[in-house]
C-alpha positions as CSV (number, residue, x, y, z in Angstrom):
1,X,23.2,-23.2,-19.7
2,X,19.9,-22.5,-21.3
3,X,19.6,-19.9,-24.2
4,X,19.1,-16.5,-22.6
5,X,18.2,-14.8,-25.9
6,X,14.4,-14.9,-25.3
7,X,14.6,-13.3,-21.8
8,X,17.1,-10.8,-23.1
9,X,14.7,-9.9,-26.0
10,X,11.9,-9.5,-23.5
11,X,14.1,-7.1,-21.4
12,X,14.9,-5.1,-24.5
13,X,11.3,-4.7,-25.5
14,X,10.4,-3.7,-22.0
15,X,13.2,-1.1,-21.8
16,X,12.3,0.4,-25.2
17,X,8.6,0.6,-24.5
18,X,9.1,2.4,-21.2
19,X,7.6,5.9,-21.1
20,X,9.8,8.6,-22.6
21,X,12.5,6.4,-24.0
22,X,11.7,6.6,-27.7
23,X,10.5,9.7,-29.5
24,X,6.7,10.3,-29.4
25,X,6.6,9.5,-33.2
26,X,7.4,5.9,-32.3
27,X,5.4,5.5,-29.1
28,X,5.2,1.9,-28.0
29,X,5.7,0.4,-31.5
30,X,8.5,-1.9,-30.6
31,X,8.0,-5.4,-32.1
32,X,9.4,-8.9,-32.4
33,X,6.8,-9.6,-35.2
34,X,5.5,-6.5,-37.1
35,X,1.7,-6.4,-37.5
36,X,0.3,-6.7,-41.0
37,X,0.0,-3.0,-42.0
38,X,2.4,-1.2,-39.7
39,X,2.4,2.4,-38.8
40,X,5.9,4.1,-39.3
41,X,8.2,4.8,-37.7
42,X,8.7,1.6,-35.7
43,X,11.4,-0.4,-34.0
44,X,11.9,-4.2,-34.4
45,X,14.1,-6.8,-32.9
46,X,16.2,-8.3,-35.6
47,X,18.5,-11.2,-36.0
48,X,20.8,-12.5,-33.3
49,X,23.6,-14.9,-32.6
50,X,24.3,-16.8,-29.4
51,X,27.8,-18.1,-28.7
52,X,28.9,-20.2,-25.7
53,X,31.4,-18.4,-23.5
54,X,32.6,-21.1,-21.0
55,X,35.4,-20.5,-18.6
56,X,36.7,-22.5,-15.7
57,X,34.6,-20.7,-13.2
58,X,31.6,-19.4,-15.2
59,X,29.1,-20.8,-17.7
60,X,28.4,-17.8,-19.8
61,X,27.1,-16.8,-23.2
62,X,27.9,-14.0,-25.7
63,X,25.0,-12.6,-27.7
64,X,24.9,-10.3,-30.7
65,X,21.5,-8.9,-31.2
66,X,20.2,-6.5,-33.8
67,X,17.7,-3.8,-33.1
68,X,16.2,-2.2,-36.3
69,X,14.7,1.3,-36.8
70,X,12.3,1.8,-39.7
71,X,11.1,5.2,-41.0
72,X,9.3,6.5,-44.1
73,X,10.3,10.1,-43.6
74,X,12.4,11.7,-46.4
75,X,16.1,11.6,-45.6
76,X,17.7,10.0,-42.5
77,X,16.9,12.6,-39.8
78,X,14.1,10.6,-38.2
79,X,15.9,7.3,-38.5
80,X,19.0,8.7,-36.9
81,X,17.0,10.4,-34.2
82,X,15.2,7.2,-33.2
83,X,18.5,5.2,-33.4
84,X,20.2,7.7,-31.1
85,X,17.3,7.1,-28.6
86,X,17.6,3.3,-28.8
87,X,21.4,3.6,-28.2
88,X,20.9,6.0,-25.3
89,X,18.4,3.6,-23.7
90,X,20.4,0.4,-24.1
91,X,24.2,1.0,-24.5
92,X,26.1,0.3,-21.2
93,X,22.8,0.3,-19.3
94,X,21.9,-2.2,-16.5
95,X,19.4,-4.7,-17.9
96,X,17.3,-7.1,-15.8
97,X,17.1,-10.4,-17.6
98,X,15.2,-13.2,-15.9
99,X,17.6,-16.0,-14.7
100,X,20.7,-14.3,-15.9
101,X,23.3,-11.6,-14.8
102,X,24.2,-9.2,-17.6
103,X,27.9,-8.4,-17.3
104,X,28.2,-6.4,-20.5
105,X,25.6,-4.8,-22.8
106,X,27.3,-2.5,-25.3
107,X,26.9,-1.0,-28.8
108,X,28.8,-3.0,-31.4
109,X,27.8,-1.2,-34.7
110,X,25.2,0.9,-36.5
111,X,24.5,0.8,-40.2
112,X,22.1,3.2,-42.0
113,X,20.6,2.2,-45.3
114,X,17.9,2.9,-47.9
115,X,15.6,-0.1,-48.4
116,X,14.9,-1.3,-51.9
117,X,11.3,-0.1,-51.8
118,X,12.6,3.5,-52.2
119,X,10.5,4.8,-49.4
120,X,11.9,3.3,-46.2
121,X,15.1,4.3,-44.3
122,X,16.5,1.6,-42.0
123,X,19.0,1.6,-39.1
124,X,20.5,-1.7,-38.1
125,X,21.9,-1.4,-34.6
126,X,24.0,-4.3,-33.2
127,X,24.6,-4.8,-29.5
128,X,26.9,-7.2,-27.8
129,X,26.0,-8.8,-24.5
130,X,27.8,-11.1,-22.1
131,X,25.5,-13.0,-19.7
132,X,25.9,-15.8,-17.1
133,X,23.3,-17.8,-15.3
134,X,22.3,-16.2,-12.0
135,X,21.8,-19.6,-10.3
């Protein structure tokens, strides 16, 4: 089976950039690669892990993918508000991924943290996905 992480990433970006999904303060600022001087708040696709999930009758894969929320507002209110919108948009939702059937897409964990720059709040949201080739 080919690696479905890129088409999955594309599906996530499309889902998060859809109208009305994220708060107006974020708009369409959902990135794989952040531009040089970003406007905050924003959402990025973070690290991921792809694990083969082969069984007798399927050739599947398990993916753990991190979605990151970044804010420069004082406190965690904005960060948590945006994280909640990300989770609502993706957790247990039907995703269309080119060439693959998504059998599971669920929230795995959320971690909130202050970044070392002293200005930025960060939410690291990890999702777990099970996919198989659609043939």
